Every structure is written in structure tokens, then in C-alpha cells.
N, C-alpha and C positions, 0 to 999 in steps of 0.2 A: 773371363779370366785374364785375357790379354789386356783388356781395358783397365781392369783393376790393378794389374802389375804396372802398367804405364803410369797410372795415377799415383801409385805408391812411389815409383821412382821420381816423379815430379815433386813429391813432397819431401824428397831427400832420403828415402829408404834405399839402402844399397842392395844389390843382388846378393852380396855376401850375407847380409842380415836375413833376407828371405830364405836363402839356402840353409842357413843354420836353423831357423825356425821350422822349416819344412822337414829337415833331416831329424831333428829332435822329435817332432810330432810323429814321424814314421816309426822311429824306434819305440815310442810309447805305444803305438798301435800294435806293433809286433809283440811287445811284452803283454799287452792286453789279451791277445789270443794264445800266446805261448809264455806263461808265467815263469817257467824254468829256463835257465840258460841252456842253449844248445849250440848247434853249428849253423852258421849263415854263409851261404855261397853267393857272392855278389857278382852278377853279370852286369858289366858296365859298358856303355857306349862312350862317346867323347864329349857330349854336351852336358847341360846343367842337370838333366835327369840323373846322370851318373854321379854328379856332385852331390845331389840329394841322397843318393844311395850310400856314398862314402861317409857322409855325416851321420846317417843312421847307423851304419856299421861301426863307426867310431864309438858311438854311444853304447851300442850292444857290446862291444869289446870291453868297455869300462864296467859293464854289468856281468862280465864273465863268459861271454859268448866266444866261441872259436870262429874266426873270420877267415874266409878264403876268397880271394878276388880273381875274377876271370875277365880280362880285358878283350873287347872285340877288336880294338885298334891298338897300334903301337902307342906307347906313352907319349911320344912327341906329337901325336895327333890330338891329344886331349886339350880342351879349352883351358885357358890360364887358371880360372877359378876352380875348375874340376881337378886340375893337376894339383893345386894347393890342397884340396880336400883329400886327395889320395895320399899325399905326403903326410898330412896330419893323421890319417888312419894308420899308416905304417908305423908311426911313432907310439901308438898305443899297443900295449902288450895284449896279445890275444889270449883267450881262455884255453883250457886244456882240451885234449882230444876226447874226453869223456862227454860226448855230446848226445843229447836227446832233448828235443827233436832236431831234425834237419830242415832248414828253411832256405829256399832259393829266392833271392831278391832280384827282380827284373828291373834293372836300371838302364836298359839299352836305349830306348827312345821315349821322348816325352810328347807333350802337346805340340801339334804342328806337323808331326811326321804322319804321312798318310800311306796306306798300302798302294802299290805292292812293295813288299820287302826286297831289299837288295843285299848282296853279300858285303861284308861278313856278318851282317845282322841276321840274315835268314838262317844261317847255320847255327848261330848262337840260340835262336828261338827253338830250333829243333832240339838242341842239347837241353835246354830248359824243360821242354815238354817230355823228353826222355827221363830226366831226373824226377819228374813229377810222379813217376811210378812208386817212388819210395820217399818222397819229400813233399812238403807243402810249398806252393809257389805264391809269392806275394809280388804283385805288380805295383810299381810306383807311378802314380798319376793315371796311367792306363796301360793295359797289356800291350806289349810291343806287337805291332801288326794290326791294331784296331784303330779305326778312324774315330777321333774324338768328337767329330761333328755328326757323323751318320751312324756309327756303330758297325759299318762294314768291316769285314775281317779278311785278312790274307789267309791263304790255305795253311800257312805255317805260323799263324798268330799264336802268341803265348796263351796257354790256357791257365788262368790264375785261379787259385782257391780264394784269395782275398785281393782286392784292389784297393790300395790306400791312395786316394786321390787328394791332391793338395789344393787348398783354397776353397774351391767349389766343385761340385760334380759337373762333369762335361756331358753334353747332350748324348753323345754316343754311348756313354756308360749305362744309360737306362733304356736304350733301344731294345726292343723285344729280341732281336736276333743276336744281341751281344751278351745276353744273360749268361750263357755257359762259358764265355771267355772271361767275364768280369768276376763271377763268383760273388762272394760277400763284399759289399761296398762299404768302405769306411772313409769318411771325409775328415781331413785335417784342416781345421780353420786356422787362418793366419790373421793375427791382430792387425797387421799392416794393410790388409786388403779389405776393401769395402765394396759391397754388392749393390747393383742397381735393382730395382723392383723386377721380379721375374714371374712368368706365367706358371712356372713349376719349380718345385724344390725337393730336396731329399730330407727325410726326417732324421735329424741329428740330435744328440743329447743336449747340446747347448740351447736349442730351441725348446725341446720337450721338457727340460728340467723346470722351466718356468711354469708349466702346467700343474706341477706337483708340489704345492706349498706345504711346509711343515704344519702339522696340526697344532692348534692351540692346546694348552695344557687343560683348559676347561672343556674340551671337546666331549660330545656325547653322541650316542648312536644315531639319533634322528637327524643329525647334521649330515650324515653320509648315506642317506637314502634308504627307503624301504623298497627293495627290488623284488618285483614279481616275475617269476619265470613260468612260462607256459610251454611245457615240453613233455616228451615221453609218450610212448604208446606200447602196446604189447610187443615184446621182443626188442624194444629200444629204450629200456629204462636207463641204461648206462649213459646215454646222451644227456638225459635230464640231470643225472648225478654229476657228471663232469661240468656241465654248465653252471650248476649251483656252486661247485667248488671254485670255479673261475671267478664268480661274482664275490664270493667270500674273500678269496686271496687278493682281489683288487680293492678291498676296503669297504665293501658295502656294509651299511649299518645293520640292516636286517635283510634276510633272504627268505622269501616265501616261494615254495615250489608247488605249482598247481598241476596235478596229473590226473588222468582219467581214473575213475573209480576202480576199474578192473586191475590196475597195476599199483594202486595205492599202497598195499601192504608190502609189495616187493621194494618199491622206492623208499618207503618209510624205513625199512630195515637197512637198505644200502646207503642211504644219504648220511652225510655228516650230521652229528648231533646238533650243530649250530643252525641247521636248515629246518625251517618249518614246512613240513610236507602236508598239503591239503588236497583232498579229493575234489574233483570237479564233476558236477552233474550237468551244468549248462555253462558253456563259455560266455554266453551273453551276460550271465550274472557277474562276471569278473569286472565289468565296467563300474560296478558299485563298490569295488574293493578300494580301501585307502592305500593305494600304491603310488610311489613317486616315479618309478621307472619300470617299464616293462621290457622283457626279452622274450621272444616268441619263435618257436620253430624246431629246435633240436629234437630229433626223434619223434616228432609230433604225429606224423601220419596225415592222411588227407580225408579221413572218414567224416569229419564234421566241418567241411570246408566253408560252408556258408557262415557258420558261427565265427570261425577264425577270421574270415574276411571282414566281417562286421567289427570285430575287435580291433583289427589293424586300422580300419577306417575311423572308428568312433572314439577310441581312447585319446584323451587329451594330453596324456603324459608322454614324455619321450619314450621311444620304443626301438629296440634292436630287433630286426627281422632277419631270420636265417633259415636255412635248410627247407623243411616242408612249408614253413611260412612263405618262403619265396616261391616254392612250387605252386602253392595255392594262389599267390598273387599273379603268377605268370598266366593263369587262366582269365584274369580280369585286371590287367595291369593299370587300367585307367583309374582304379581305386586310389592310386597314389596321388591323383589330382584332387582327391576329396578328403584326404586324411586331416584330422583335427589337431594333430600335434607333430613334433619333430620326429622324423624317422631315419634310422641308420640301417641300411641294407648291407649284408655281408655275404654276397654270393661268391662261390668258386666259378671258374669259367663255364662249366656245364650248366649251372643254375642261371648264369648270366645269359647264356644263349637262349634258354627258355623264356627268360624275362624280357630280353631286348634283342631279338635276332636282327642283325643288320649285315650289309655287305662287308666283306673282309676289310679290316682296318687295323691299326695298331691298338693295343690295349688302352693306351692313353686316349686315343681318339674315340674309342668305344665308350670309355668312362665319361668323357666330356659331353658326348652327344646325349648320353642317357641323362646326365644332370642338367643339360639344357632343356630337356623335355619334361623332367620331373624334378621338382624342387625338394630333393631329399639329399642325404649324405650317402655316398656309395663307398664301400670298402671292397674293392675287387681283389679277391685273394689270389695268391700266386707266389712264385719265388721272388718276385719284386712287387709286393702288394702295393696297390695304388689306392689312395683316398682322394675322392673328388666331391666337389660341391659347387653349385652354380655361384659364380662371382668370387670364388676363392682359388688360390693357387693349387694346382695339382700337386699331391705329395707322394713321393716314392718311399716306401719303407726300405731300410738298409739291413736289418737284422734277419737272422734265420739260418736254417741248415736244411739240406735235402732230407735229413732224418725226420723232418716234420711231415713228410708225405705219407701220413697214415691216418686212419679213421679216428675221429674224436678230437683232433686238434682244433677244428672249427668250433666245436661245442665249448671248449675252454675259452677261445677268443670271444665268443658271444657273451659268455659270463663275465669275462674281464671288462669288456666294453660297457656292459650294463652296470657293473660296479663303479666304473669311472664316471658314468652318467649320474650315478647316485651321489657322487661328490660334486655335482653341479658343473661338470665340464660340458662344453658344447658337444654335439655329436661329432663334429669334425675333429676336435681336440681329443675326444675319447677314442675315436677310431685310430688316429695317428699314434697316440700313446699306447693304446692296447696292442696294436700290431707290433710296435717296437719292443715292448716288455715281453710279449710272448716269444718273439724271435730270440731275444737276448737270453731268456730263461732256457731255451733249448740249447743255445750256444754254451751257456754255463754248465748245463748238465753234461755236455760232451767234454768241455775243457777240464772239468773236475773229475772225469773218469766215472761218472755215474751212469753213463750210457755210451753206446756207439751209434753211428748213423743208422745201423740196422736195428738196434734194440730200443731206440728212443720211443717212449710212449707219452701220451698226454699227461699221465700222472707225473712223469719226470719234469715236464714243463711246470705243472702245478707246484711241485716240490721246490722249484728254483725261481718262482716268481718273486719271492721276497728278496732273493739275492739280485735279481734283475732291477727291482725298484731301488735297492741300495746302490747298485752300480750306476744307475742313472743319476742319483743324487751326488755320488762321489765324483763323477765326471771323468774319471780316467782309471783304466785298469780294473781288475777284478777285486772285489772286497775279499779280505782274508777270512 
């Protein structure tokens, strides 16, 4: 980030230009998560981070928000540019007091400030964290009190619900220990900044949008894949149904759901009419099916592990492996060195421990070591889902909500990834895009009042997948 800023200044871009771009981007991000005007309380330090906050607040005021500013330092301590932005903010008429929601904007410290905190910033951080009981906290660039390099946090570090980081994500924002301070991560790209090649990246709409071309008017179903799902067992029919709906909602041309004979009637009754449900006598016979993409594992059970392992190994088509497919693999993980087609594995941390137990390391290090050993694509689920593949940059997902911590979400994700593979995306692209749209669908369900964090269900994600795809194409804000 520092190198990119220095290069921009050398090309004649001014600090004022960058601040205006950053502030406007921050305001758009706030409107994305809070579509209705409310009240914004701006906590400001004395540097350019505060200037970004004032520009954002000025834009919000123009959109009808009520703005309140709380300065950590006397005005005569503000930098010259930051002081100018505060004056411009005060010239804008603020909205009415009829505010809902209330947002607290952390503009205290930016990149370069390292813990420990000192007064008066420490006290301001405590005040922000106290206000979080009834308001949403948005940090600009990084939560005050968090190291942008390591992710180490001061005891009084701001706990943000959303961190809107400017230009590029900083290393500390994706550190495992920083997760609960950073919250939802939103990146505001700046046209004036150019990045060098990186070993890791965050999944942002600007990059993912290119993976989702508009369909030709002459499109027909066979162009979007015949997806075969191997899922379900007695007591776990729901996992198979959720997975099939995920594949449909991600655009699969045809979805065939292969289930054990003993649950065929239950699943055939519960499945969407668009899904072709077929009973399985022998999983070995599935190798002869005319399928373009396989997804295997949700609710499958381990009763016929040898047949399942052979299918994972011998199918030449791309395959998503999840849940019990991973648990079966964990007993003979060397099978991954023998597979005949591309494989996308989607473990949660518990499944990953069974699959690849190693000494304690970061989630990123865990993913990299696994993909160095096995030439597959890995989607390591979590609050900051990681997608890894040998010789490709590590990718961190940015979307999602704690409401997704409930059974069945992974089944939907598996279906979505298989549907995207059906559109001929690579496993890495399908994983990055699938994780992003599922997380965004969950966010939209909450922001539109369809659910709360406590009540959010996989079916809510399914219901909002279309809006998430539209949002990705639109590029900013929520579709109406």
C-alpha cells in the first residue's frame, strides 16, 4: 500500500485526490450495508484516516444521514488536509434526527500506527466499543489498535462489525487472531493505485465479476453442465435436497441427484421438481453416467466407503468433495495423488484436521502445505474462507455473517460450486465465486429483514442467491 501510494504521487496524483476517492468509496460501502439513511457518529484522529472519514461523512450527509463528529484531538492539531475536509463536512446540512440505523465510524488511526495505544486514542476506542452495544461499528482501513502487518491487537482495540479497507487489504486484516476485530472485510479499490504481484489476495467483486459473463441469447441447458450429485443417507435426506437446490440456483443446466434406494421415495418427494432424483444400487455404476460435473458427500454416510473412494479416484470429470466424502478420504488420503480429474475439496476445520493433521500453524499455512502435497483445489471453510491451489495466489473470502454458523450451509455451498463448475469455471474460480455469492446472499437476507443472525437458515441463502449474483454484476450497492 505504501509503495502504491508513493508511485501514485510520483505520477502526479495528489493526496487530496486519493482522499476524495477513498472517502467516496467508504460512503458507498456504508450505503451497501445500510441502504437507509441513519445516524453516523464519526470518531476522528488527526491524520489522513480522519480525512477519509470526513469525506465519507460529507457524502452520507448529502444522502440524508445525520452526522455527529467526535474529535480525539483539538482542531488545531489536525493535519492541514484533514482540517479542510472537516470544514467541508460542516458546510453540508446534516439529516434529521429520525435515524435508523446508527453507525459508528472509526477514523482514529490508519496504516502505520501500531499497538500499544496511547491517550487520547485509547479512551476513544473504549468509547467506540461501548457504543457497539447498540450501534454498528465500521473501521476505516483497519480497526484502531490493530497492527496492519501482524494482526496483533491492543487490549482496547476497536471491535468492528465491518472494516472498509482502502486500496488493498493489509496482511494484518486476514490474520487468524484478527478476525473478531475486523469483522466483515470490504475493500475499496482506488483507480490511482496499482498493485504488484502478490502471494495472496482477497476476493473482491471487481475480480470475480469477470468470471460471470452474460449468457448468449442462444444459450441452451447443455452449455451449463449436467451436474451429478451423490448425497444423502437415512436421516440425512435434507443435505441432498439443499445441495441440489444450490446447484440449480448457481445455474446448472441439469441436476441429477443420486441417492441410496432406501431413501429414494423420501428425497423424490422433498426435492425440487427441477431435480432428477435417481436411486443408486452400486456407486461403481455411476462412472458410466453421462455427467459433466460431480459433487459428492453431503449427508452421504460411510456405509459404502470403498465404492465412494473408487468414484473419487476414477471419475474423470471435475468433482466437488465435501462432508462424508472428505471423511472417507481421510482414511486413505493418498487417493488424492491418484485422482483422474480435477478435485475441489471443501472441508470445515474439523474435517481438515482429519484429512491433514499437522503441527499448529496458521490457516493459510495449513492450506498452502496441503496444496503443496496434493495437487487439488482447497476451499477451507470458516469466517474468512480460504481458497488455495498449488502455484496460484491464496484467496481470502470477504463476505458472510456469523448467522451462517448453522447446519446445511456447507451443503448449499457444495451445490453452488458444482453449478459453477458446470458453467466451465475452473475449480479455483468456482470456489472463490461460490464462497463469495453464498456469503453475500446471507448478508442480503439480513439487510433486507428476511432473517436475523439467530434465525438465518440455508434456505434464506438459497432464496437470496439470485440477488447476490445481481449484486456482483451491478458492482455497488444492493439491487432494488
